[in-house]
N, C-alpha and C positions, 0 to 999 in steps of 0.2 A: 241269683246266686249271692250269698252273703259275702261281706267283706272278709270275714274270717276264713272262709273256704278259698277265696281268691289268694289271700296271703299264704295259706298252707300250700296251695297248688304251685304258687310262684316259688316258694322256698324248696319244694320238692323238685321242681324242674331245674333249679340251680344246682341242687345236689346231684341229680342225674347227669347234668352237663359237666360238672366238675369231676365226677367219677369216670366219665367217658373220655376225658382228656388223656391222651397217652403220656406216659412218663417221658419218653424221648420223642421229640418232634423233628421236623425237617431241619430245624435250626441245629440241633445237637448232632443228628445223624449226618447232615451235610458237613458239619464241622469235623466230625470223626473221619469221614471219607477224605475230606481235604487234608486232614492231618496225616492220614496214611500216605497219601500221594506226596505230601511234603516230607514225611519221614523217609520214604524210599529215595526221593531226590537228595535229601540230606546225606544219606548213606552213600549214594553214588558220588556226590561231591567230595565226601570224606575219603572215599577210595581213590579218587583222582588226586587229591592233595597228598595222600599217603604215598602213592606211587611217585609223585613229583618230588617228594622229600626223601625218598628212598627208605621209607618206614614200612613196617609190616602191614600189609593190606587189611588184615583181620584184627589188628590190635584193638581198635575201638570196640568191636563186638565182644572180644574176649574180656576186655576190661569191664564192660557193662555186665557181663555174666558173673563177675565176681560178687555181685549182690546176692546171688543164689548159690553159686558153686564154690565160692571162696577163692583163695589165692592160687590154688591149683589150676584154675582155668587159664592162667596166663603162662603156664609152664612150657607148652609146646610152641615151636616156631611154625609159622605159616597157618594153613587151614587145619583146624581141629574141630571136628563136626559138632560135638555137644556144646562146647562153649560158644561157638559162633552162632549156632541155632538159638540157644537160650538167650544170648545177648541180643540177637536180632529181634526175637519175639518181645523182649523187654523194651527195646528201642521202639518198635512199632506200636506196642501197647501205650507207651507214654506219648508217642506222636498222635495217636487217635484221641487220647484223653485231652492233650493240650489243644487239639483241633476242636473238640467238642466245647472246651472251655472258651476258645476263641469265638465260636459261634454264639455262645451264651452271652459273653461280654459284649460283642459287637452288636448283636440284634436285640437282646432282651434288656441289657443294662443301658447301653448308650444309644440304641435305636439308630444305628449308623446306616446311611444310605449305601446301597451296593453298586453305585455307579461313580463316575468321575475318578476312578482309581483309588477311592478311599479304602477298600479292603486290602489292596496291595501295600499302601502306605502304613495302614494299621498293622498289617502282617509283618512288615519290616521292623516296626517299632516293637511289636510283640515278640518277634524272634530275638531281638536285641535284649529285651527285658528278661526273657527266659535265660539267655546266656548269662547276663549279669547276676541274676538270682542264683542260678545253678552253680556258676563257676566260683563266685565269691562267698556264697552263704551255704547252700545245700551240700555241694560235693565235699568241701573240707570237713563237714561234720559227718555225712553219711558214708561216703566212699572216696577217700583222698586219692586212691589209685587212678581215678578218672582224670585227675589233674595232670597226669602224664601226657595226655593228649595236648599237643601244641596249641596254646591259647589262641593265636590268630586263626589257625585252621578251624578250631571249634567255634570261634566267633563267625567266621565266614559261613560255616555249615548252618548255624542257627539263623543267620540273616536270610540265607537261601530258603531254609525251611519256612520262615515267616512269609516271605514274598510268594512262594509257591502255594502256601496255605491260603493266603488272601486271594490269589488268582483263581485257584480251583474252587474256593468257597463261593466267590462271586458267580462262577459258572454253574455251580450246583444249585444255588438258590435261584429261583426263577424270577421273582419280582424285584424290580429295581429299588423299591422302598418297602419297608416292613409295615404291613397294615395289621394291627391287632384288632380282633373282633371285640367290640364293646357293645354290650347289650344293657339297656337300662331295665329296671324292674318293671317299667310300664310296658315294654315289648314282650316280656316273658309271660 
């Protein structure tokens, strides 16, 4: 077999391998699942803190829904179905997105080990970073109404989100270390 045909076959096999790689892998899907669990836990902690402070249990969900529904979403007291459902769906969508981003950053960018508590510590810092960026940069520009949520409560919720995200992500990912497949052109 000539060298030319070996090079062509090698290039073709790399193209096939690259096109067969799924867009979302266990890293991103695991992060999204962990983000959903963290988002639900964050909402539960937010509800507990709202009850403890004597605030409206559904205020956060209704404030989040103002992104889509406008100011009218906060008009009713207590549980109002459409704003609460829309706000909860937005919250869970963002939780899944930030979870997938966590998986990508921790595994693909930093190649962080999944043992010795590293995911939980990184999750805690990640939750704190989300709060800092959201509370001081994004929310004042995008939706200042969300700043009505008591800042310490919002901070606690984000740190809980990050820690739960890290714990669940470490459990969802099976290998303690990330091993990326590296093939040389000689093996192809």
